[in-house]
C-alpha positions, 0 to 999 in steps of 0.5 A, spaced: 499 599 870 505 600 866 505 607 863 504 604 856 497 601 858 495 607 862 496 611 856 492 606 852 487 606 857 486 614 857 486 614 849 480 608 849 476 612 855 477 619 850 474 615 844 468 612 848 467 619 851 467 622 844 463 617 841 458 618 847 457 625 846 456 624 838 449 621 839 447 624 846 448 618 850 451 619 857 459 619 856 463 614 860 468 617 865 475 617 864 479 613 870 479 617 876 486 619 879 484 613 885 483 608 880 489 610 876 493 610 882 490 603 884 492 600 878 499 603 878 500 600 885 498 593 883 503 593 877 508 595 881 507 590 886 507 585 881 514 588 878 517 587 885 514 580 886 518 578 879 524 582 881 524 578 888 523 571 885 529 573 879 533 575 885 532 569 889 534 564 884 540 568 881 537 570 875 541 577 873 542 581 867 547 578 862 554 581 862 557 582 855 563 578 853 570 581 853 572 585 847 576 581 842 581 584 838 579 587 831 584 582 827 582 576 830 575 578 829 576 579 822 579 572 821 574 569 825 568 572 820 572 570 814 573 563 816 566 562 819 563 564 812 568 561 808 566 554 804 573 553 803 573 549 810 568 544 807 570 538 804 567 539 797 567 547 798 560 547 798 558 549 805 560 554 810 559 554 818 554 560 817 550 556 811 546 553 817 547 559 822 544 564 817 544 571 819 538 572 816 534 568 820 537 569 827 543 564 827 539 558 825 536 556 819 528 555 820 528 548 819 527 542 824 533 539 821 539 542 818 541 540 811 549 540 810 554 539 805 552 537 798 545 541 798 543 548 794 539 553 797 539 556 804 534 556 809 527 553 808 529 553 800 535 548 801 535 542 798 539 536 798 539 531 791 538 525 796 533 528 801 539 528 806 538 531 813 543 533 819 541 529 825 540 535 829 537 542 829 542 547 828 542 551 835 542 558 835 549 562 836 547 567 841 551 569 848 555 563 847 560 567 851 556 565 857 555 558 856 560 552 859 556 547 856 555 547 848 551 542 843 545 539 844 549 533 848 554 537 851 560 534 847 564 541 847 564 543 855 569 546 860 571 540 865 570 541 873 578 542 873 577 548 867 579 544 861 576 545 855 574 538 852 570 536 845 568 529 842 575 528 839 581 529 843 584 536 843 591 536 844 594 541 850 598 545 845 591 546 841 588 548 847 593 553 849 590 557 843 583 558 846 582 565 848 574 565 849 572 559 853 569 553 850 566 557 844 573 557 841 573 549 840 566 549 838 568 550 830 573 545 830 568 539 830 562 541 824 568 540 819 569 533 821 562 531 820 561 528 813 553 530 813 555 537 816 561 539 812 566 534 810 562 530 805 563 522 804 567 523 797 570 527 792 575 531 796 581 529 800 578 530 807 573 525 805 578 520 804 581 521 811 578 515 816 573 518 821 578 516 827 584 521 824 581 528 826 587 531 827 589 529 820 583 533 817 585 539 821 592 539 818 589 538 811 584 544 812 590 548 815 594 546 808 588 549 804 588 555 808 595 556 808 595 556 800 591 562 800 596 568 802 591 572 804 589 567 810 596 567 812 597 574 812 590 574 816 592 569 821 599 572 823 596 579 824 591 576 828 596 572 832 602 577 833 609 574 834 606 567 831 608 564 824 602 561 820 606 555 819 607 554 827 599 554 828 594 549 828 586 549 826 585 550 834 587 557 832 582 557 826 577 555 831 579 560 836 578 566 831 571 563 829 569 562 836 571 569 839 568 572 833 561 569 835 562 570 842 563 578 840 558 579 835 552 575 837 552 577 844 545 581 846 543 583 852 539 589 851 532 586 852 526 588 855 527 583 861 534 586 862 531 593 862 526 591 867 531 588 871 535 594 871 529 598 874 525 600 868 518 597 870 515 600 863 520 595 859 515 589 860 507 589 859 503 587 864 502 580 860 509 579 860 510 580 867 504 575 869 508 570 864 515 572 868 511 571 875 509 564 872 515 562 869 519 563 876 514 561 880 508 557 879 510 553 873 517 553 875 520 553 868 526 557 872 528 550 875 532 549 869 532 555 865 536 559 870 542 564 870 543 570 866 542 566 859 536 562 862 539 555 862 542 551 867 547 548 863 545 541 864 541 536 861 533 534 861 529 529 858 523 533 856 519 528 852 521 531 845 518 526 839 524 523 835 524 525 828 529 525 822 535 520 821 537 520 828 544 519 831 545 512 830 542 509 836 537 504 837 536 498 833 536 501 826 540 507 827 534 512 827 534 514 834 538 519 838 540 517 845 542 525 847 546 525 853 547 518 854 551 518 847 557 522 851 556 519 858 554 511 857 549 512 863 542 509 861 539 514 866 541 520 861 538 517 855 534 522 851 536 528 855 538 534 852 541 540 854 537 546 857 536 551 851 538 558 853 532 562 852 535 569 850 532 571 843 528 564 843 522 568 839 526 568 833 529 561 833 523 556 831 522 551 831 524 548 837 527 541 840 533 538 839 530 535 832 526 541 831 520 537 832 515 543 835 514 548 830 512 555 834 513 558 840 507 557 843 506 550 842 513 549 845 511 552 851 504 548 851 508 542 850 511 542 857 504 542 860 502 535 860 508 533 856 507 526 857 500 526 853 503 531 848 508 526 846 504 520 845 499 525 841 505 528 837 502 530 830 508 530 825 503 534 820 507 540 823 513 538 820 516 539 813 513 533 808 520 530 807 520 529 815 513 527 816 514 520 815 520 519 820 517 519 827 520 514 831 515 510 835 519 511 841 514 515 846 514 509 851 521 509 851 522 516 852 517 516 858 521 512 862 527 517 863 523 523 863 524 529 868 520 528 874 519 536 874 514 535 868 510 529 871 505 533 874 505 540 871 499 543 868 498 550 865 492 553 863 491 556 856 492 563 859 498 561 863 501 558 857 499 565 853 503 569 858 509 565 859 509 565 851 509 573 851 514 573 857 519 569 852 518 575 847 521 580 852 527 576 852 528 578 845 534 584 843 531 588 838 538 588 835 538 581 834 532 581 829 537 584 823 544 581 823 546 583 816 551 587 818 555 581 820 556 578 813 562 579 809 562 582 802 567 577 800 572 571 803 579 570 802 578 563 798 573 567 793 568 562 794 561 565 794 558 568 801 551 565 803 547 571 805 552 576 802 548 582 798 
């Protein structure tokens, strides 16, 4: 029994004893020393079992990233919040990765350029959604495969690659791994940031991504404050000799530095503090690592294997251009062309997952417990999926593709059944992956940006 539970047990016993004295009945006795010792030994044994399971599977505490020089971090912060990077100057990277909502926007599917408002209050005049849910930005320094379908990644030979060609000279600017490349791609997306009309970026053909990046650097170069910030962030280089890869690197390194969180109850438990987790959370960890076998995919320090699996998530929203009417999303297959990868998506890292609902590549599952429960008899859950949990504009977008999704489901899910008690316990364990500091990220919002445009989330 943890010290917190023992303290609660003692208070309850004392309360019952006083209540018994007040009416003349026989007072219940507080737990004896032997009972307390037995309960403590039971929990210590459970804790030892959980630590052994974690160690045997290589699940260790998360290390922090290397420090980032302050000038580079300040540049990255400004760029991430600056709407100058969007075609019509109406959306920034952080519009969909809200610091007020744990770097996500609380929506099943994000709403990008052309809209007003933030989070659940964001509205598009044509009711348009982005094709996928905005993934959280936590601990990306520890990930080598980014985005839902792995479009930004480190190759087996150590080369950082993306969905569009990155030149060798551009890769030379990357200092923080694949997260340095990640911010280069939302600016290319018409739905997310570039727009369809009304600006010089929208007029560039989609195949000419290098030209979009060049025009963005021209925009930034027209702002003297940015010229100064770039040259301070990259000593010895002139702005005119830099590319948008330098902007991407600044944003990526800032993201890696400020959204790294490793002071969770789970980390403290792995470091030897059994009291950091409740007994229910320990039971959930035991099931997660053992009987439920969640850690077959949710492994490593961030609890992701950096691989792709079809976990039977219903398809809702506008899709990603796949299928007969373009409303489907084939996931990893979009990148590999391999039909075996159809409907596979990257294993979600689980740190701070309690804060980042809804869940799935399209946010089809509304809350944390439902997400855990989905994995139990997932095929049945997929076929019985109720879109009523979605916001009204998405409720009629459910695609009737359950049978097709089942054809390539991950075999690990085929016979998984969890009783409600185990679902509850695993849900509580996942809450032990929350770093308290991740609950309030307001300190990372700048008061202003060099363009002078509005800053989403600023006080």
